[in-house]
C-alpha positions in Angstrom: -21.2 53.7 -140.4 -21.1 57.1 -142.1 -18.4 58.6 -144.3 -17.4 61.0 -141.5 -17.1 58.2 -139.0 -13.6 58.6 -137.4 -13.5 55.1 -136.0 -11.9 53.2 -138.9 -8.9 55.5 -138.9 -8.8 55.4 -135.1 -8.8 51.5 -135.2 -6.2 51.3 -137.9 -3.8 53.5 -135.8 -4.1 51.3 -132.7 -1.2 49.3 -131.4 -1.9 45.7 -132.7 -0.1 44.1 -129.8 -2.5 45.9 -127.4 -5.5 44.7 -129.5 -4.1 41.2 -129.3 -3.9 41.5 -125.6 -7.5 42.7 -125.4 -8.5 39.7 -127.4 -6.6 37.4 -125.0 -4.9 35.5 -127.9 -2.9 32.7 -126.3 0.5 31.3 -127.0 2.1 34.3 -128.8 5.8 34.8 -128.4 7.8 37.9 -129.4 10.2 37.4 -132.3 11.7 40.8 -133.1 9.0 42.9 -134.7 6.5 40.0 -134.8 4.4 38.0 -132.4 4.1 34.4 -133.5 2.2 31.4 -132.3 -0.8 29.1 -132.8 -3.8 30.5 -134.7 -6.7 31.3 -132.5 -9.0 29.7 -135.1 -7.1 26.7 -136.6 -4.4 26.0 -134.0 -1.0 24.8 -135.1 2.3 25.9 -133.6 3.7 29.0 -135.4 1.4 29.5 -138.4 -0.1 32.7 -137.0 1.8 35.9 -136.9 1.3 39.6 -136.1 3.6 42.2 -137.5 3.6 44.8 -134.8 5.3 47.5 -136.9 3.0 47.2 -139.9 -0.1 46.4 -137.7 -1.1 43.4 -139.8 -1.7 39.7 -139.1 -1.8 36.5 -141.1 -2.4 32.8 -140.7 -0.6 30.7 -143.2 -3.0 27.9 -142.8 -6.6 29.2 -142.9 -5.8 32.4 -144.7 -7.0 35.0 -142.2 -5.2 38.3 -142.6 -5.7 42.1 -142.3 -5.5 44.9 -139.8 -6.9 45.6 -136.4 -10.6 45.5 -137.2 -10.0 42.3 -139.3 -8.2 40.7 -136.3 -11.3 41.3 -134.1 -13.6 39.9 -136.8 -11.3 36.9 -137.2 -11.0 36.1 -133.5 -14.4 36.9 -132.3 -16.4 36.0 -135.4 -18.0 39.5 -135.6 -19.2 41.5 -138.6 -17.3 44.7 -139.4 -19.7 47.1 -137.6 -19.7 45.1 -134.4 -15.9 44.6 -134.5 -15.5 48.3 -135.0 -17.8 49.1 -132.1 -15.9 46.5 -129.9 -12.7 48.4 -130.6 -13.7 52.0 -130.6 -17.2 52.2 -129.0 -20.4 53.5 -130.6 -20.5 56.5 -132.8 -24.0 57.3 -131.7 -24.3 60.6 -129.9 -20.8 61.7 -130.7 -20.6 65.5 -131.1 -18.8 67.2 -134.0 -16.1 68.4 -131.6 -15.6 64.9 -130.2 -15.4 63.5 -133.7 -12.7 66.0 -134.6 -10.8 65.1 -131.4 -10.9 61.4 -132.3 -9.7 62.1 -135.8 -6.8 64.1 -134.4 -6.0 61.4 -132.0 -6.0 58.7 -134.8 -3.7 60.9 -136.9 -1.3 61.4 -134.0 -1.3 57.7 -133.1 -0.6 56.8 -136.8 2.2 59.3 -137.0 3.7 58.0 -133.7 3.4 54.3 -134.7 4.9 55.0 -138.1 7.8 56.9 -136.5 8.4 54.0 -134.1 8.3 51.5 -136.9 10.8 53.5 -138.9 13.1 53.9 -135.9 12.9 50.2 -135.2 13.8 49.3 -138.8 16.7 51.7 -138.8 18.0 50.4 -135.5 17.8 46.8 -136.8 19.8 47.8 -139.9 22.4 49.5 -137.7 22.8 46.4 -135.6 23.0 44.2 -138.7 25.7 46.4 -140.1 27.7 46.2 -136.8 27.5 42.4 -136.9 28.5 42.4 -140.6 31.5 44.6 -139.9 32.6 42.3 -137.1 32.9 39.5 -139.6 36.1 38.3 -141.3 36.5 37.3 -144.9 34.9 33.9 -145.5 37.7 32.9 -147.8 40.1 30.4 -146.1 38.0 30.4 -143.0 35.9 27.6 -141.3 33.0 28.6 -143.5 34.7 26.3 -146.1 34.5 23.4 -143.6 30.9 24.1 -142.9 29.9 24.2 -146.5 31.9 20.9 -147.1 29.6 19.3 -144.5 26.6 20.5 -146.6 27.9 18.9 -149.8 29.8 21.9 -151.2 33.5 20.9 -151.0 36.3 23.5 -151.3 37.7 21.7 -154.3 34.5 22.5 -156.2 34.2 26.0 -154.8 37.7 27.4 -154.1 36.6 31.0 -154.1 33.7 32.0 -151.9 31.4 35.0 -152.7 32.3 38.3 -151.1 28.8 38.5 -149.7 29.7 35.8 -147.2 31.8 36.4 -144.1 32.9 34.5 -141.0 32.2 35.4 -137.4 34.3 33.3 -134.9 32.0 33.8 -131.9 28.6 35.3 -132.4 25.9 35.4 -129.7 22.5 33.8 -130.4 19.9 36.0 -128.6 16.3 35.2 -127.7 13.7 37.1 -125.9 12.6 35.9 -122.4 10.1 38.1 -120.6 10.9 41.0 -123.0 14.6 40.7 -122.1 17.3 39.5 -124.5 19.1 36.4 -123.3 22.1 34.7 -124.9 21.1 31.1 -125.7 24.3 30.2 -127.6 27.6 31.5 -128.7 29.7 30.1 -131.5 31.0 30.4 -135.0 28.7 31.7 -137.7 28.5 32.3 -141.4 27.3 35.8 -142.2 25.7 36.8 -145.5 24.8 40.3 -146.6 21.2 40.9 -147.7 21.0 43.6 -150.4 18.0 45.6 -151.3 16.6 46.2 -154.8 19.1 49.0 -155.2 22.0 46.8 -154.2 22.5 48.5 -150.8 23.1 46.5 -147.6 19.8 46.2 -145.7 20.4 43.2 -143.4 22.5 40.3 -142.3 21.7 36.6 -142.4 23.4 34.4 -139.8 24.0 30.7 -139.9 25.5 29.3 -136.7 27.5 26.1 -137.3 29.5 23.4 -135.5 31.9 21.4 -137.7 31.9 18.6 -135.1 28.2 17.8 -135.6 26.4 16.2 -138.5 25.8 18.6 -141.4 27.5 21.2 -139.2 24.3 22.0 -137.3 24.7 23.0 -133.6 22.1 22.1 -131.1 20.8 25.4 -129.9 18.1 25.1 -127.1 15.8 27.8 -125.8 17.0 28.7 -122.2 13.5 28.4 -120.8 11.4 25.9 -122.8 14.3 23.7 -123.9 12.9 23.7 -127.5 15.5 23.3 -130.3 15.9 26.6 -132.1 16.6 27.2 -135.8 20.3 27.8 -136.5 19.6 30.6 -139.0 18.3 34.1 -138.3 18.1 37.4 -140.1 18.5 40.9 -138.7 17.6 44.1 -140.5 15.3 44.0 -143.5 14.6 41.0 -145.7 11.5 41.9 -147.8 12.5 42.7 -151.4 16.1 41.8 -150.8 18.4 38.9 -151.6 21.8 37.4 -150.9 23.6 38.0 -154.2 26.1 35.2 -154.5 27.0 36.3 -158.0 26.6 39.6 -160.0 23.2 40.1 -161.7 22.5 38.4 -165.0 19.8 37.9 -167.6 18.9 34.5 -166.1 18.4 34.5 -162.3 18.3 31.3 -160.3 17.1 31.6 -156.8 16.8 29.2 -153.9 15.5 30.0 -150.5 18.7 29.2 -148.6 22.4 29.8 -149.3 23.3 26.1 -149.4 20.6 25.3 -151.9 21.6 28.2 -154.1 25.3 27.3 -153.9 24.5 23.8 -154.9 22.7 25.1 -158.0 25.7 27.3 -158.7 27.9 24.3 -158.7 25.8 22.7 -161.4 26.2 26.0 -163.5 23.2 25.2 -165.7 22.4 27.2 -167.7 25.9 28.6 -168.0 26.4 32.2 -167.0 23.3 32.5 -164.9 23.1 34.6 -161.8 22.5 32.9 -158.4 20.9 34.7 -155.5 19.4 33.3 -152.2 15.9 34.6 -151.4 16.4 34.3 -147.6 12.8 33.3 -146.9 10.0 31.7 -148.7 7.8 34.6 -147.7 10.1 37.1 -149.3 10.2 35.1 -152.6 6.5 34.4 -152.6 5.0 37.6 -151.2 1.4 37.8 -150.1 -1.0 35.6 -152.0 -4.6 35.8 -152.7 -6.3 33.6 -150.1 -9.8 32.5 -149.5 -12.1 29.7 -150.4 -10.3 27.4 -152.9 -7.3 29.6 -153.3 -4.8 28.0 -150.9 -2.9 26.2 -153.6 -3.7 28.5 -156.5 -0.5 30.4 -156.4 -2.0 33.8 -157.2 -0.1 36.8 -156.0 -1.6 39.7 -154.1 -0.2 42.5 -156.2 -0.9 44.9 -153.4 2.2 43.6 -151.7 4.8 46.0 -152.9 7.6 44.8 -150.7 8.1 41.2 -151.8 11.1 40.3 -154.0 11.0 41.2 -157.7 14.0 40.7 -159.9 15.8 43.7 -161.2 15.2 45.1 -164.7 17.2 43.2 -167.2 16.4 39.8 -165.9 14.7 37.8 -168.7 14.2 34.5 -167.0 13.6 33.7 -163.4 13.9 30.2 -161.9 12.9 29.5 -158.3 14.4 26.3 -156.9 11.8 24.4 -154.8 13.3 22.7 -151.8 12.4 19.1 -151.5 12.2 19.0 -147.7 9.0 21.0 -147.2 5.3 20.4 -147.8 5.3 20.3 -151.6 1.8 21.7 -152.6 2.0 24.7 -150.3 5.6 25.5 -151.1 4.9 25.2 -154.8 1.9 27.5 -154.6 4.0 30.1 -152.8 6.8 30.0 -155.3 4.2 30.2 -158.2 2.9 33.3 -156.6 6.3 34.9 -156.5 7.0 33.9 -160.1 3.7 35.3 -161.3 4.3 38.5 -159.4 7.6 38.9 -161.2 6.0 38.2 -164.6 3.3 40.7 -164.0 5.7 43.4 -162.9 8.4 42.6 -165.4 6.6 42.2 -168.8 8.3 39.7 -171.0 9.9 37.8 -168.2 9.8 34.0 -168.4 9.5 32.2 -165.1 9.5 28.6 -163.8 9.6 26.6 -160.7 12.3 23.9 -160.5 11.2 21.2 -158.0 13.7 18.8 -156.4 11.8 15.5 -156.1 13.4 12.3 -154.9 15.9 10.9 -157.4 16.4 14.1 -159.4 19.3 16.4 -158.6 19.7 20.1 -159.1 21.7 19.6 -162.2 18.9 17.6 -163.8 16.3 20.3 -162.7 18.3 23.2 -164.0 19.0 21.6 -167.4 15.3 22.2 -168.1 14.3 18.6 -168.6 10.5 18.5 -169.1 9.9 16.1 -166.2 11.8 18.2 -163.8 11.1 21.9 -164.6 7.7 23.5 -165.1 7.1 26.7 -166.9 4.6 29.0 -165.2 1.5 30.1 -167.2 
């Protein structure tokens, strides 16, 4: 490959969904701007994902990630030159004029894909804003009843944050054969996702049913019958947070709203800010992966979209949920903490785990056996 080889730019500008189809990757289902399913190398159920807008893929288990050429290398086991040739053909015998045409085509494809991605993001934000505006104040609504079922009684939390709202009858939509189908309709708690500048960028939705244990409705996929998650986000998430309180010098963040509200009830340390990170991926960002790095918790600082606390935060505490695989979850949270410490010099960070027998109040009181400072 020579410096004036137009194929790398041509490959990078290709539609990754089309590349995945050419590779005949099996079991992928569309989920908004992503295609998710089993990894073509290590299997699983939903550990492998392709972000169609960004034209990148990643496997959370075996660490494969990258762009279009990387995907071909990953799936077919080819070296870079062979993968590039598989995608774009040989460069041998290409005339200068054909090379210029391919360069122009790559630039046009990239511009078109970037425009489509920007339009899709803007459309998702508009739809998120519409749902948010359909909501009613959460105060004195059934949201109180739902939270009580999650261990957050109204007596302990008489005033709900203004970033929460109530929707009395919200549709739960899924894609079936590229068509949106309503799988469920019912009451939902809405939460505003705010970007780094504090502006609205998305909405988080939690469907609930006060008649069921912990308020969780049984939402089933209309075709497969699989039980679906009761929480979904629309709009943008990366870099954002659900700001349950105003900012503060100490920021305590859990992944979910319920976890973070439980921490807020403990109010330790006093006066801290409490935000929900929406997703573990947003809090952790991309990590350095490869041989021996799965649990190292080292951030990939090339990821400029993951959450970073605002300037003025002096201490960041990530609350680790106790209901997920502990080693992997901890490594992800460590990655996010270390990213924040690298980008906010002087920041102190720690991961507060929730092992059996230790409640959030114990964790957030900074007892040595429960809270670990991050080196």
